[in-house]
C-alpha positions as CSV (number, residue, x, y, z in Angstrom):
1,M,0.0,0.0,0.0
2,K,2.8,2.4,1.0
3,A,4.8,1.5,-2.1
4,A,1.8,2.3,-4.4
5,A,1.3,5.7,-2.8
6,L,5.0,6.5,-3.2
7,A,4.9,5.5,-6.9
8,V,2.0,7.9,-7.4
9,K,4.0,10.7,-5.7
10,R,7.0,9.9,-7.9
11,K,5.0,10.2,-11.1
12,K,3.9,13.7,-10.0
13,K,7.5,14.8,-9.6
14,T,8.4,14.1,-13.2
15,S,8.7,17.0,-15.5
16,A,6.4,17.9,-18.4
17,C,8.6,16.0,-20.8
18,G,8.3,12.8,-18.8
19,C,11.9,13.0,-17.5
20,K,12.9,13.4,-13.8
21,D,14.9,16.3,-12.8
22,E,17.9,16.1,-10.6
23,Q,16.2,17.3,-7.5
24,S,13.5,14.6,-7.8
25,E,16.3,12.1,-8.6
26,K,18.1,12.9,-5.4
27,A,14.8,13.0,-3.4
28,G,14.1,9.5,-4.7
29,E,17.3,8.2,-3.3
30,N,16.4,9.6,0.2
31,S,12.7,8.8,-0.1
32,T,10.9,6.7,2.5
33,E,10.1,3.9,0.0
34,P,10.3,0.6,1.9
35,T,13.1,-1.8,1.1
36,V,12.7,-5.4,0.1
37,E,13.7,-6.5,3.6
38,E,11.1,-4.2,5.2
39,L,8.4,-5.5,2.8
40,Q,9.3,-9.1,3.6
41,A,9.2,-8.4,7.3
42,A,5.8,-6.7,6.9
43,L,4.6,-9.7,4.9
44,K,5.8,-12.1,7.6
45,L,4.0,-10.0,10.2
46,A,0.8,-10.0,8.2
47,E,1.0,-13.8,7.6
48,A,1.6,-14.4,11.3
49,K,-1.4,-12.2,12.1
50,A,-3.5,-14.0,9.5
51,V,-2.5,-17.4,11.1
52,E,-3.4,-16.1,14.5
53,Q,-6.7,-14.8,13.4
54,Y,-7.5,-18.1,11.6
55,D,-6.6,-20.0,14.8
56,L,-9.0,-17.7,16.8
57,Y,-11.7,-18.3,14.1
58,V,-11.3,-22.1,14.3
59,R,-11.4,-22.0,18.1
60,A,-14.5,-19.8,18.1
61,M,-16.2,-22.2,15.6
62,A,-15.3,-25.2,17.8
63,E,-16.6,-23.4,20.9
64,L,-19.8,-22.6,19.1
65,E,-20.3,-26.2,18.0
66,N,-19.6,-27.4,21.6
67,T,-22.1,-24.9,22.9
68,R,-24.7,-26.1,20.4
69,R,-24.0,-29.7,21.3
70,R,-24.3,-29.0,25.1
71,A,-27.5,-27.1,24.6
72,A,-29.0,-30.0,22.5
73,E,-28.0,-32.4,25.3
74,E,-29.6,-30.2,27.9
75,V,-32.8,-30.0,25.9
76,Q,-32.8,-33.8,25.5
77,K,-32.2,-34.3,29.3
78,A,-35.0,-31.9,30.1
79,R,-37.3,-33.8,27.9
80,K,-36.2,-37.1,29.2
81,F,-36.2,-36.2,32.9
82,G,-38.6,-33.2,33.1
83,I,-41.3,-35.3,34.6
84,E,-39.1,-36.8,37.2
85,K,-40.6,-35.0,40.2
86,F,-44.1,-35.6,39.1
87,A,-43.3,-39.3,38.5
88,E,-41.8,-39.6,42.0
89,N,-45.1,-38.2,43.4
90,M,-47.1,-40.7,41.4
91,L,-45.3,-43.8,42.7
92,P,-47.2,-43.9,46.0
93,V,-50.4,-43.8,44.0
94,V,-49.2,-46.8,42.0
95,D,-48.2,-48.6,45.3
96,S,-51.6,-47.9,46.9
97,L,-53.5,-49.2,43.9
98,E,-51.3,-52.3,43.8
99,K,-52.0,-52.9,47.5
100,A,-55.7,-52.3,47.1
101,L,-55.9,-54.8,44.1
102,E,-53.9,-57.3,46.2
103,V,-56.2,-57.1,49.1
104,T,-59.4,-57.4,46.9
105,K,-58.0,-60.2,44.6
106,D,-60.7,-62.6,45.9
107,E,-63.6,-60.2,45.0
108,T,-64.0,-61.1,41.4
109,D,-67.5,-59.5,40.9
110,N,-66.8,-56.3,42.7
111,P,-67.4,-53.2,40.4
112,I,-65.1,-51.1,42.6
113,R,-62.2,-53.5,42.1
114,E,-62.9,-53.5,38.3
115,G,-62.7,-49.7,38.4
116,M,-59.4,-49.9,40.3
117,Q,-58.0,-52.4,37.8
118,A,-59.0,-50.1,34.9
119,T,-57.5,-47.1,36.6
120,Y,-54.3,-49.1,37.4
121,R,-53.9,-50.2,33.7
122,Q,-54.3,-46.6,32.5
123,L,-51.8,-45.3,35.1
124,I,-49.3,-48.0,34.2
125,H,-49.8,-47.2,30.5
126,A,-49.2,-43.5,31.1
127,L,-46.0,-44.3,33.0
128,D,-44.9,-46.5,30.2
129,V,-45.5,-43.8,27.6
130,S,-43.4,-41.5,29.8
131,Q,-40.4,-43.9,29.6
132,M,-41.0,-45.3,33.1
133,K,-40.4,-49.0,33.6
134,P,-40.8,-51.0,36.8
135,I,-37.9,-52.8,38.6
136,D,-39.2,-56.2,39.8
137,P,-35.9,-58.2,40.4
138,K,-37.2,-61.4,42.1
139,G,-34.7,-64.2,41.3
140,E,-32.2,-61.8,39.8
141,V,-28.7,-61.1,41.1
142,F,-28.7,-58.2,43.6
143,D,-27.7,-54.9,41.8
144,P,-26.8,-52.1,44.3
145,N,-27.5,-49.6,41.5
146,A,-31.1,-50.6,41.1
147,H,-31.9,-52.4,44.3
148,Q,-31.9,-51.5,48.0
149,A,-31.4,-54.5,50.3
150,V,-33.5,-54.1,53.4
151,A,-32.9,-57.7,54.7
152,M,-30.5,-60.5,54.3
153,V,-32.1,-64.0,54.6
154,P,-30.7,-67.5,54.6
155,A,-30.6,-68.8,51.0
156,P,-33.7,-71.0,50.4
157,E,-33.2,-74.2,48.4
158,G,-32.4,-73.6,44.8
159,V,-31.4,-69.9,45.4
160,K,-27.8,-68.8,45.1
161,A,-26.2,-66.3,47.5
162,G,-26.6,-62.8,46.3
163,E,-29.9,-63.3,44.6
164,V,-33.0,-61.3,45.3
165,V,-35.4,-63.6,47.4
166,E,-38.4,-61.2,47.9
167,V,-39.4,-57.8,46.6
168,F,-41.1,-55.6,49.2
169,Q,-41.6,-52.6,47.0
170,R,-41.0,-52.4,43.2
171,G,-38.5,-49.9,42.0
172,W,-38.8,-47.7,38.9
173,F,-36.6,-46.5,36.1
174,I,-37.3,-43.3,34.2
175,A,-35.6,-43.6,30.9
176,D,-32.2,-45.1,31.8
177,R,-32.0,-43.7,35.3
178,V,-33.2,-45.2,38.6
179,L,-36.1,-43.2,39.9
180,R,-36.6,-45.4,43.0
181,P,-34.6,-48.5,43.8
182,A,-36.5,-51.8,44.5
183,M,-36.7,-52.7,48.2
184,V,-35.6,-56.3,48.4
185,S,-34.3,-59.1,50.6
186,V,-31.2,-60.9,49.5
187,A,-30.1,-64.5,50.0
188,Q,-26.9,-64.9,52.0
189,G,-24.7,-67.9,51.6
């Protein structure tokens, strides 16, 4: 840029015949026109600045992509676990309906029991649609991540040590996370 400006100034200093006079010739020798070394240094500086700016651009784009990914993950988690508190509050209702159905299992012609069964089926379906699954581990190996041992009992015949013998209260998963662990007794060997 500076070199082009100096070339324009030099053209103005030429005489009408197109020749340079001695004064302009001497002025050209002492002019502030950059040398090749100065131009190369300026070029290297500009290239270094361009590389630095490109690096900043790449980092900013990576940070933007990471932010988008994190935001998408947060939205997914909010969708997946947004009903968690409500679901926790619904579990005692499920437990109560199960107990009521268990107590009235001999009353086959009871319209109230039939209504409770219909309500229970609808509630279980609603929980299933909301990605909630029961944990009913009877006969499975005890898993401390999904089960809570409330009693250790001698292993009955045919049951290995560490297996769940009895389920006192079913646990629940919401999506892939334990909402409530199953309360169980475990066989000891």
